[in-house]
Every structure is written in structure tokens, then in C-alpha cells.
C-alpha positions as MATLAB code, in Angstrom:
seq = 'MRPQLTSGIPEVNIPALEPFTVPTLKLDRNAPNLRIKATVRNAKAYGGSRFKIEKLKLNLNNRYAGELKILLPKLMILADYDVRGSRLLTLDINGKGRLQGNFTGITVVAKGIGKPVVKDGVEYLQADKVVTRVKISHGQIAVDDLERPVAGM';
ca = [
     -44.412  137.519   20.014;
     -47.090  134.907   20.787;
     -44.560  132.351   22.186;
     -43.327  134.918   24.722;
     -46.906  135.788   25.754;
     -47.748  132.134   26.349;
     -45.211  131.881   29.170;
     -45.188  135.597   30.102;
     -42.543  138.309   29.987;
     -41.417  138.986   33.584;
     -39.048  141.822   32.555;
     -42.053  144.025   31.653;
     -44.566  142.494   34.111;
     -46.648  140.679   31.467;
     -48.232  137.560   32.999;
     -48.417  134.170   31.307;
     -51.431  133.506   29.085;
     -51.314  129.725   29.685;
     -52.854  129.508   32.116;
     -53.908  133.079   32.780;
     -54.338  133.291   36.548;
     -56.594  135.679   38.461;
     -56.088  135.290   42.238;
     -59.297  137.112   43.286;
     -62.223  138.653   41.428;
     -65.160  140.287   43.229;
     -68.528  140.979   41.628;
     -71.112  143.256   43.203;
     -74.102  144.067   41.009;
     -77.426  145.449   42.174;
     -80.147  145.654   39.497;
     -83.944  145.278   39.792;
     -84.023  141.651   38.584;
     -80.470  140.631   39.432;
     -78.530  141.149   42.631;
     -75.217  139.342   42.880;
     -72.331  139.430   45.323;
     -69.725  136.881   44.396;
     -66.056  136.212   44.962;
     -64.083  134.079   42.531;
     -60.692  132.813   43.693;
     -57.843  130.872   42.097;
     -59.264  131.325   38.597;
     -57.238  129.812   35.774;
     -58.125  130.368   32.123;
     -56.807  128.108   29.360;
     -56.883  128.957   25.657;
     -56.051  132.663   25.835;
     -52.833  132.247   23.871;
     -54.827  131.269   20.772;
     -56.157  134.803   20.353;
     -56.347  136.448   16.949;
     -56.139  140.197   16.479;
     -58.853  141.172   14.011;
     -58.527  144.953   14.294;
     -55.975  147.377   15.710;
     -56.344  151.140   15.239;
     -54.206  153.777   16.906;
     -54.349  157.554   16.587;
     -51.167  158.939   18.108;
     -51.668  162.471   16.757;
     -54.515  163.851   18.800;
     -56.077  162.158   21.834;
     -54.032  158.949   21.685;
     -57.201  156.996   20.913;
     -57.127  153.300   20.107;
     -59.357  150.348   19.329;
     -58.513  146.653   19.567;
     -60.673  143.708   18.508;
     -59.578  140.227   19.582;
     -61.142  136.855   18.780;
     -60.729  133.873   21.110;
     -61.894  130.586   19.603;
     -62.188  128.715   22.921;
     -61.614  129.421   26.609;
     -61.857  127.055   29.588;
     -61.996  128.480   33.113;
     -61.536  126.670   36.429;
     -62.127  128.534   39.698;
     -63.436  128.489   43.256;
     -66.562  130.570   43.853;
     -68.475  131.959   46.814;
     -71.860  133.593   46.156;
     -73.685  135.275   49.061;
     -76.901  137.290   49.276;
     -77.608  137.003   45.575;
     -80.946  136.886   43.828;
     -82.128  136.268   40.258;
     -85.721  137.502   39.913;
     -87.296  135.804   42.962;
     -84.766  132.949   43.300;
     -82.094  133.221   46.009;
     -78.688  132.137   44.734;
     -76.116  131.230   47.382;
     -73.347  128.696   47.386;
     -69.682  127.914   47.552;
     -67.611  125.459   45.572;
     -65.748  124.826   42.343;
     -66.786  125.887   38.853;
     -65.715  125.016   35.341;
     -66.715  127.095   32.347;
     -66.269  126.382   28.646;
     -66.790  129.266   26.236;
     -66.464  129.505   22.448;
     -66.656  132.279   19.887;
     -65.452  135.077   22.152;
     -65.074  138.588   20.742;
     -63.416  141.302   22.837;
     -63.500  144.937   21.697;
     -61.542  147.458   23.745;
     -61.611  151.177   23.013;
     -59.538  153.625   24.961;
     -57.750  156.887   25.294;
     -54.203  157.297   26.514;
     -52.254  160.131   28.012;
     -48.531  160.834   27.988;
     -46.755  160.528   31.340;
     -43.120  161.215   32.179;
     -41.286  158.808   34.461;
     -37.588  159.177   35.218;
     -37.250  161.644   32.350;
     -38.772  159.255   29.791;
     -42.191  159.862   28.211;
     -44.593  156.885   28.221;
     -48.165  156.418   27.048;
     -50.544  155.359   29.826;
     -54.125  154.171   29.424;
     -56.465  156.845   30.781;
     -59.900  155.432   29.964;
     -60.689  151.997   28.523;
     -64.127  150.575   27.718;
     -64.262  146.850   26.994;
     -67.123  144.811   25.543;
     -67.138  141.026   25.521;
     -69.452  138.866   23.401;
     -69.605  135.101   23.931;
     -71.277  132.979   21.251;
     -71.684  129.885   23.406;
     -70.944  129.065   27.031;
     -71.454  126.279   29.543;
     -70.811  126.450   33.266;
     -70.756  123.484   35.652;
     -70.690  124.057   39.414;
     -69.936  121.747   42.317;
     -71.614  123.307   45.365;
     -69.808  122.180   48.526;
     -72.466  123.568   50.905;
     -75.521  122.302   49.042;
     -74.439  119.435   46.736;
     -77.927  119.112   45.220;
     -77.742  122.745   44.000;
     -74.654  121.955   41.905;
     -76.353  119.160   39.924;
];
């Protein structure tokens, strides 16, 4: 099935994994030592099709519980970013530009519960609650700040 995932399966609305495109992603986090408001646009991720499924558990008898563990050897991300009103400890972080990220040794564990739903007389299983944890062994991010070029160096 991996070859079909690489280019996507439009008949069932599964997007292509190469590149995996995210048009807009907004982050809004407010913690004591970290406040960040960022918008990432036109993000493209390369390397997602090389995933390996390490664990897949499904319990279809009771609560429709499942667990999935995926390993990604390498992922490269290109995107436009806009960070406003953000602060790390006492340092203000603001800027707008292009970013490139390279990440290796990525582990994704997703645990969830499904619920049966009926649509047009056919019963389907729909995700009801999903908790995902991502661990990255190594990562590098390079930014080109268009507003403050010195900040991107």
C-alpha cells in the first residue's frame, strides 16, 4: 500500500505523503517561560513515505481502542513562518520568513478510541479521541528572517 500512499488516494481523501502539504498551521501556547503565537504556511514535508510501522494494536470488541507506533528515519520540512508576540524566558521572538528543518529518528505513538457511526445505512468506525506523542532524536532548523535578516543568521 506504500506506493499508493506516496502519491495519495483521492478516492478516499488520503493526501500524498511526498510531499505532505499543510497549507496553514497555527500555534498559540502560553506558559510561564514560553509564550508563542506563530503561523506556518505552505509547509511541505519530505520523507514521510519512508515510515515503518513498529506496533499496531486494535481492540474491536469493547471500546474500539487502538495504538499505533510509527518510526520515521528522516524528515525535511520547508515552510513560511510568521511569529508575533512571542517570548522565550526574557527574550522576545518575532519574525517572518522561510524555514527549513531536518529531523531524524522520529517516533510517533498514537493511542485512541473509536466509536461506531452510521452513514447512509452503513456502519463505520470514527476516531473519537486520539492522543499523539512525538519524539525526535535530532533536529536542526534554519530560518531566513525577511524582516530582520540578522536574526536569521
